[in-house]
C-alpha positions in Angstrom: -4.2 47.8 0.0 -3.8 44.7 2.4 -7.0 43.0 2.9 -8.1 42.4 6.5 -8.0 38.9 7.9 -11.1 36.9 9.3 -9.8 37.6 12.9 -9.5 41.2 12.3 -13.0 41.5 10.8 -14.5 39.5 13.7 -12.6 41.8 16.2 -14.0 45.0 14.4 -17.4 43.6 14.2 -17.5 42.6 17.8 -16.2 46.4 18.9 -18.7 47.7 16.6 -21.6 45.7 18.5 -20.0 46.7 22.1 -20.1 50.3 21.1 -23.7 49.8 19.4 -24.8 48.3 22.5 -23.6 50.9 25.0 -25.2 53.3 22.9 -28.7 51.9 23.1 -28.3 51.6 27.2 -27.5 55.2 27.3 -30.4 56.0 25.0 -32.7 54.4 27.0 -31.4 55.2 30.2 -29.4 57.9 30.1 -27.3 56.8 33.1 -23.4 57.2 32.2 -22.6 55.9 35.8 -24.8 52.8 35.4 -23.2 51.8 32.1 -19.7 52.3 33.6 -20.4 50.2 36.6 -22.0 47.7 34.7 -19.0 47.6 32.3 -16.4 47.6 35.2 -18.5 44.4 36.6 -18.6 42.5 33.6 -14.8 43.3 33.0 -14.0 41.9 36.8 -15.4 38.5 35.9 -13.8 38.4 32.3 -10.7 36.7 33.2 -13.0 33.7 34.8 -15.0 33.7 31.8 -12.0 33.5 29.3 -10.5 30.8 31.4 -13.7 28.9 31.6 -14.1 29.3 27.7 -10.6 28.6 26.9 -10.4 25.5 28.8 -13.4 24.1 27.4 -12.8 25.2 23.7 -9.2 24.0 23.9 -10.4 20.5 25.3 -12.9 20.1 22.5 -10.7 21.1 19.9 -7.9 19.2 21.0 -10.1 16.1 21.2 -11.2 16.9 17.6 -8.2 17.1 16.4 -7.0 13.8 18.0 -10.2 12.0 16.4 -9.1 13.4 13.1 -5.5 12.2 13.4 -6.7 9.0 14.5 -9.2 8.6 11.8 -6.6 9.5 9.0 -4.2 7.0 10.8 -6.6 4.1 10.7 -7.1 4.6 7.2 -3.4 4.7 6.1 -3.1 1.3 8.2 -6.3 0.1 6.7 -4.6 0.8 3.3 -1.5 -1.2 4.2 -3.2 -4.1 5.4 -5.3 -4.0 2.0 -2.1 -3.6 -0.3 0.4 -5.7 1.7 -0.3 -6.4 5.2 -3.1 -9.0 4.9 -0.9 -11.2 2.5 2.2 -11.1 4.7 0.5 -12.1 7.5 -0.8 -14.8 5.3 2.6 -16.0 4.4 4.0 -15.6 7.8 1.5 -17.5 9.5 1.6 -20.8 7.1 5.1 -21.0 8.1 4.7 -20.7 11.9 6.2 -23.5 13.6 3.0 -23.4 15.5 0.6 -22.8 12.9 -2.2 -24.8 14.2 -2.0 -23.1 17.6 -1.9 -19.5 16.4 -4.6 -20.0 13.8 -6.8 -21.7 16.5 -6.5 -18.6 18.4 -6.7 -16.0 15.8 -9.8 -17.5 14.0 -12.3 -17.8 17.0 -15.0 -16.4 15.3 -17.6 -16.8 18.3 -15.5 -14.3 20.4 -15.0 -11.5 17.8 -18.0 -9.6 18.8 -16.9 -9.5 22.4 -14.8 -6.2 23.1 -12.8 -8.1 25.4 -11.6 -10.6 23.3 -9.3 -8.0 21.5 -7.7 -6.9 24.6 -7.2 -10.8 25.5 -5.9 -11.4 22.0 -3.2 -8.7 22.3 -1.9 -10.1 25.8 -1.2 -13.1 24.0 0.5 -11.9 21.2 2.7 -9.6 23.6 4.0 -12.6 25.3 4.4 -15.1 22.3 7.3 -16.0 21.1 6.8 -15.8 17.1 9.0 -18.5 15.2 8.9 -19.6 11.8 10.0 -22.7 10.2 12.8 -21.2 7.6 13.1 -24.6 5.7 9.4 -24.0 4.9 9.4 -20.7 4.4 9.2 -19.5 0.2 11.7 -16.5 0.3 11.5 -16.1 -3.6 7.8 -16.1 -3.4 7.9 -13.4 -0.4 10.5 -11.5 -2.2 8.5 -11.3 -5.5 5.2 -10.1 -3.6 7.2 -7.4 -1.3 9.7 -6.1 -4.0 6.8 -3.8 -6.0 5.5 -2.8 -2.7 8.9 -0.8 -1.8 8.0 2.8 -2.8 4.6 2.2 -1.3 6.2 1.4 2.2 8.7 4.4 1.7 5.8 6.9 1.1 4.2 5.5 4.4 7.3 5.9 6.6 7.3 9.5 5.1 3.7 10.3 6.5 3.7 12.3 9.2 0.8 11.0 10.8 2.3 7.5 11.0 5.4 8.7 12.4 3.7 9.5 15.6 2.5 6.0 15.8 5.5 4.2 17.3 4.0 0.7 17.1 3.1 0.8 13.5 6.1 2.6 12.5 7.9 -0.4 13.7 5.9 -2.7 11.5 6.7 -0.6 8.5 10.3 -0.1 9.3 10.9 -4.0 10.0 9.0 -4.9 6.8 11.0 -2.2 4.8 14.3 -4.1 6.2 12.9 -7.3 5.2 12.3 -6.3 1.7 15.7 -4.6 1.2 17.4 -8.1 2.9 15.6 -10.1 0.1 16.2 -7.9 -2.8 20.0 -7.7 -2.0 20.4 -11.4 -2.5 20.3 -13.2 -5.7 19.0 -16.9 -5.7 17.1 -17.5 -2.5 17.3 -21.4 -3.0 20.6 -21.7 -2.6 21.6 -19.5 0.6 23.5 -21.3 3.4 21.7 -22.3 6.4 23.1 -19.5 8.3 21.7 -16.9 6.4 18.2 -18.6 5.7 18.1 -18.6 9.6 19.3 -14.9 9.5 16.3 -14.0 7.0 14.1 -16.2 9.4 14.8 -13.8 12.3 14.0 -10.8 10.1 10.6 -12.4 9.3 9.9 -13.2 12.7 10.5 -9.6 13.7 8.0 -8.4 11.3 5.5 -11.2 12.1 5.4 -10.4 15.6 4.8 -6.4 14.9 2.6 -7.0 12.1 0.1 -9.6 14.0 -0.1 -7.1 17.0 -0.9 -4.3 14.8 -3.6 -6.3 12.8 -5.7 -7.0 15.8 -5.3 -3.4 16.7 -6.6 -2.6 13.7 -9.5 -5.1 13.7 -10.6 -3.8 17.0 -10.9 -0.2 15.5 -12.9 -1.8 12.8 -15.1 -3.5 15.2 -15.9 -0.3 17.0 -16.2 2.0 14.2 -16.9 0.3 10.8 -18.9 -2.9 11.4 -19.2 -3.4 7.4 -15.3 -3.2 7.1 -14.6 -5.4 10.2 -17.4 -8.2 8.7 -15.2 -8.3 5.4 -11.7 -8.0 7.3 -12.6 -11.2 9.4 -14.0 -13.0 6.3 -10.4 -12.9 4.8 -8.7 -13.5 8.2 -4.9 -14.3 7.1 -4.9 -16.8 9.8 -8.1 -18.8 8.5 -6.9 -21.3 6.0 -10.4 -21.7 4.8 -11.0 -17.8 4.7 -13.2 -16.6 1.9 -15.1 -12.9 1.3 -17.9 -14.9 0.3 -20.8 -14.6 2.5 -22.4 -18.2 3.6 
């Protein structure tokens, strides 16, 4: 015999409870007309009650689902930065043609506790032209770092939670493309100038997406996880003197 679902069980319990309560009313007052009138009165307000409860319940459930999805999403983004993202930014920032300027902008520690600081930084990054010195870029070191993380990035790209985050999907897509470009070449030290320039543009694409994603993630940590934010700030990839050691 097929077992009843929990919805069916709850439905049967509620029907039985309604019958029992109406039976109790009849036993107390012996007035069928009053019971029927009371029932019809409640039935008349039932659509409004259902609408009211549905709106509140749906809103609550939708908000809860969004928070759960956002939490899982930020966990995945945090994993990416721990495994690869922070180190990638450290590479890119060191090759930035305006290295001093970007590092000064991204290491103003006295402003990191100001919630408006994050929005200001995002506006700066959204309008900034990210440029690297392709002659300074150590492409071999970058390839040696990225190549072992290819499968990791593929698994992240396959994750349905991240697919709904368009901005971070751009980070992963551009980083994966850069990795494949680097892996497809032999000796990266003997490339013609035109090819190094091409790879430089690929790096700049990742750099821009990644820097903005990092600020977004730091904003999330600042709001939700102060202890994680403290550590992330201490290992700031734009800070040449960054150290996990608390001083």
